[in-house]
N, C-alpha and C positions, 0 to 999 in steps of 0.2 A: 707521386700522389701521396697525400698525407694519411697517416694511420688514424689520427683523430683530427677533428677540425682544428686548424691552427697549429698543429703539432707536426713538424717536418719528420720525414723518415729518418730513422737512426741507422747509420751505416753498420753493416754486419762486422762484428769484431771476432766472430767465431769462424775459424777456418776448418773446413771438412777434413783436411789432412792432419789436423791436430786434435780432433775430437777426443781420442782416447787419452792423450796426455792432459788435456784440459779437464776431462772428467776425473782422471786420477788425482789431479791437484784439488779439485772441488771436494772430492770425497775426503781428502785430508782435512779440509776445513770443517766438514760436517762431523767427522769423527772427533776432532778436537773439541767441538762444542758439546757433543754427546758425552765425552769423557768428563768434561766440566760438570755436566748435570749429574752424572753418576757419582763423581767424587764429592761434590759440594752438597748435593741434596738427597741422594738416594742411598749411598753405601753406608755412610755414618752421618746422618743428619745432625748437625750441630745446633741449628737454630730452630725456634718454634715454627717459623714460617718456611721450613724446608719444602713442604708440599707446594706452597705457592711459588717458591723459587724454581722448583722442578717444572711446574706448569709454565712459568715464564720462559724457562729454558727451552721447553718444547715449542713454545710459540716462536722463539728465536730461530729454531731449526726449521720450523714451517716457513718462516719468512725467508730464510736462506733458500729453501726449496722453491718457493714461489718466485723469488727473484731470478733463480737460475732457469726455471721454466720460461719466464718472460724473456730472458736473454736468448734462449734457444728459439723461441717463436720469432723474436725480432731478427734472428739470423736465418729465417726461412727453414727452420728445423733441419739444419745441416747435420746435427748429431742425433739421429733418430733413436739409437740404442740408449743413449743417456736419458733422453726424454721419456722413453718407455719405462725404463727402470725407476725414474723419479716418480712418475705419475701412477704406474700400475703396481709398484712394489713398495717403495719407501714411504710415499705419502700415506698409503693405506696402513702400513705398520705404525707410522708415527701417530696417526689418528687413533689407533687402538691403544697405544701407550697413553695418549692424552686423555682418552675416555676413562682409562683405568684410574687416573688420579682425579678425575672430575666426578666419579661415582660417590655420591653423598652417603650411600648405604654402607660404605666400607671406610673405616677410619685409617688414615695414613699411619698413625702411631701403632695400630694393631697389626699392621702388615709386617711380616718378617723381612729381613734384609733381602732375601732371595726373591720374595714376592715384589718388593719395591724395584729391584733392578732387572728382573728377568726380561720384561718386554723391551726395555731400552737396550739391554745387552744383546738381545736377538737382532734388533735393528742395527746395532753397531757391527755385529757379526756378519750380517748380510752385506753391509758396506765394505767391510774388510775383505770379504770373499770376492766381491766385484772388483775391488782394487787389485787383489792378487791376480784375478783373471786378466785385467787390463795390462798389468805388468808382464805377465806371461805372453800375451799377444804381442806386445811391443818387443820383447826379447826374441820371440820367434821371428818377427818381421826383420829385426836387426840381423839375426843369424842367417836368414835367407838372403839378405842384402850382402852380407859379408861373404857368404858361401858362393854367391854368384860372381864374386870378384869385383863388385862395385866398391868404390872408395867411400868410406864413411867419414864424414866431416863433423868434427866436434866443435862447438862454439868456443871461441877464445874467451878467457876470463878477463 
């Protein structure tokens, strides 16, 4: 059955067994974009339109989040933890950061460097924390697998 009129179902490309690894990789993409925003527009703004560039960068991150949420829904929400983190945590934090720079009562130029980067830095920190948790969970799983005498197969390069 079609999702929308005339649009065939998209096959699920998300595997429940690789949710954590997929999420780990996606977080890397988000952090890279956020680092660009911090470096290019917030830490030492070089251009007059740094505020606009920061806003556009935030919109890019929002688009990345929205696309991932859509992927997760198209895959029948196999990765529930990732979806919850995106929707309930990171999208909210991102909206707060975006609102901070859309506030017309506060001049971007009058903000200190710390004021400019704090919200974005907090979002990045939450992502890195989640990424560290995912890595720890995977290492614990690997340790359990090796500890049980199971053979671990590494992909050939």
